N, C-alpha and C positions, 0 to 999 in steps of 0.2 A: 505493499500499499505506497501511497505518494503522501508526504510528509504535509504538501497544503490538501491534500483530501480529506485526510483526519484533520485537520487543522476546522474547513471548511464546516463540518459536522458539530462541532462545539460552536463557531460565530461565523457565521458566512461572509459578514466582513472583511475576513481574512483574506482577501484573493492576493495571487500573485503581484498584479499591478498595482495594486496599493498599499505593498511591504517593500522593505528593506530588510535584509539578512544580515544578521552580525554574527560571524564568523570569527567567535573568540579565542584566540589559544594565545601564548606564553608569548609575553613583547619583551621582552630580556629583566623585564621587572615584576611584573606579575603576571600571576598562573589564575585565569577566569573562572577553575575548577574552585578553587582555594576560595577566591572570592562570594564567590555565589555559597558554597560549601557556609562561611563562616555569614550570611546574612546580606553582603554590602556589595552585591552585583548590580542593581538596578541605580546607585549612586553611581558605581563606579562607571557606569555604562556610560549616564546622564554627560558627564564630561569629556568632551573630544577637541582633538583639537583641530577639528575643521566642522563644516557643515558637513554630515555623511548621513542624517534622516533624514532627508527629505521627504518622507514619504507620510500618510498618517500610522504607519504603521510599520514594529519593527518586532522579527522574530528574530529570538536570541538566542544561539546553540554556542557549547563550551566545548572546546574538545578535550573529549579522555583522554590523562596521559596514557603514553605507550600504547595508546589504542587510535592511530591516527583516520582511520576512514570510520569513528565509532564519536560522534556529537549527541552531549545534552542538550534537549530543551530547558532554555535559564528562564521559560519565558515569552510570552507573548505580550509588547506595550504600546499603547495609545501615544502618540506625540500628542500632544497637547502645545508646546509653543519651541522658540528657541532665543535663548540670549547670550549678548557675552558674556562671560565667565565675569563676576566682578572683582575677584582678584587674581587673575590669569589675563592678562594682557593679550589679545589674538586665539584666547580658546575662546568653546561656547558651552553651555552650557545647558541640555534638554530639561524642557516638563515631559514626565513620563509617568504613564498610567498602566500597569498591568491588566491584562484584559479575565475578567474576574472567570467569563466561560473556560478559559482553559485553563486554570491555574490548575486543574486536578490533573496536570500532563505535568507538570513544575519540576524537572527532578527525577521524574520517571521512566519520561518515554526517550528514549535513545535513538539519533538518526546515523543512518549509513551515509557517508557521501565521500567519495578521493575528492580532496581539496587541488586543484590544479593554479600555480600564481599566487601569490600573494594578499593579494585585495583582502582584507576583512571586512567591505561591507559592499554589500552585491543587491542590486534588480531584481525582488522574485522572480519572476519572469525570466530570464535569463539562463536560469539553472534549476529550477523548479525538480524538472524532471529528474536530477539526478540525485534527490533529498528522498530519503526511504524510510519509511518505520522499520526499523529491524527488533526494537522491545521495546515491551510497555515493564517497565518495572512493579512490584505488588508495591515497594516502599523508594521513599527519595534516594537518592546517591548520595548518602553522606557520606559514606566511607567507600570505597574502594578495596576491595580483596587485593591481598598481598600477591604479587607476581613473580618476580624475579629477585634476585641481587641486585643484577646490573642496571635494573631500570630504576631504580628508586630513586626518587626526587621527590623530596618533600617537603611544602614550606613549613614556616613557624605554626600555622592557621592549623596545617591537616596535621603535623604529627601531635598539635596538643586536642585535638577529636581524637587522635588513637589512642593515646596514650587514655585521656578520660570516660574512654567508650572500654576499652582494655579490648582491644578486637580481636579475637584470637587467631585469624591469619597473620596477625603481624606480630600479633606476643611472640607466637611458636615459631613464628621463621628468626626473631631480630634474636631474639631469648638462645637459639641452639648455636649461634655463631658468636663468636669474636672477630677482630679485624680493626681494618684503616678507615677514618670517617673523615669525610668532609665536610663542612660548613662554609656558605658562600654568603657574606653579605652583600647581598643584590642590588643592595641602592650605593657598592662604590665599588664591587667585584674585591675586595681582600678576603682570604681565604683562610680559613683552621683547618688544621689536620688534628687529628684525636687517631687516641689508640682507644680498645676497649676489648678486658680478659672476658673470660669466664668465672674469673670471682663472684661466689656466689655470699659471700662473708657477711658483705654488709648490707646487702638488701636482698637475699632471699630469692635473685633469680640474676643471673650473671646475663651475658654477652652482651652485643650492640642495644638491645633491649631497654635494660637497667640503665645504661651509660644516656641512652636517650631523652629516658622517664626524667633523668635531671635537668638537661635541658629545657625540656619543656615545661618543666615546673619554677626555674629560676631564668631560666635563658642562655645561662653564665658557662654550668655543668662545674662552677669552681675554679677555673679557668682564668689565671693572673689575667690577660691582657683584655678578657672580652666583660671579666666585671669590672675592666676600670671603662671599659667603652659602655657598660650602662647602665652605671651610676648616673646620679642623676648631674643635671648642668649644674655649674656649667663644667666640672668637672669632666661630664659622659656626658651625652646623648642623650641619656634614660631608660627605665627597663625596657619600656615602649620600641626600642629601636629593633628589637629582638624578633619585632616583623616582619623582618628584612631577611631573616636567615633561613637557610635551607639549606635539606640536608643530603646525604647523599651516602653509600658505601664506597671506595677505592679498591677496597680487599679483603676476602672471606679468606676466615681463619678457622681454624677448628677450634671450639673452646677449652682445648687442651694443652694448646699453642701456650709455649712458655712466655711468660709477660717478658721476658730477654730478648725474645726472640720479634715479639710485637713491636716491641721498641726500635730494635734496628729497622723493621719496615717500616716503621713513623716514619724515623731517620731520612729512609730512603726519598719517602712522597713530601718529604718537607723539603728535601732538597731540589728536587724535580721540580715541584712548584713556585719552589720560592715562598714560601707561606711564612717564613721568620724575616725573611727581607720588606717584603713588600705585604704583609700579610699581620695574623696576630696571635701566631708563634714567637711567643719570645722566647725559644731555646731550640 
């Protein structure tokens, strides 16, 4: 079934000729699905650098990480107006309202589409035949099940959600391994390389899971440079700066790997990425 055939059953005014489709993918700073999961998507979408939504309606699709041809329906929105952004010259702020009739599909409808090109804002009628319904989930996709270690890339908001929910697939996968991980400050590109062992003495459950639970709880995990960064102004940027952090796994190790071996591998990655000279590793 095609996407717009389904949307038309809910609201006949959602015709392709009246709609712009927003294909929201990672822009180097924000992961749209993480923005949606924390409830900020509509406000995030309203602020644009150009006038891009010059149609009565917007259909918003956010890319599902690690599934390039799958997009989550983040809502249909009526465009009520557009005005210059009051704080950012040359930018625009749209006034929108989510279409009530399609709200039950928001976060549940998964769309199949192979994106070609980089245009994120497209006239619906030019490619609506390529937008097909892949799945309608029983519940909103608040959490994506764990896939593979090599594809892990979590925003702070996503990590917090996983830790808060104790999501079983993530907890089991991350607790089962030791290894080397990377924290990227997406606001400036600076890096932090860390390691996690299988030691369960302090937390009752080891591996990368317990280490990342600390980052979720306080943002810095006890690391000196990160603590300094997240300290209140004027000494640091404040605790809220942790929202810019992104977490990935560089290297997987068995939980029985010795701490010395892990520290050697951690040192290797610090040198490769120069995270001491240009990042947050103080040693």
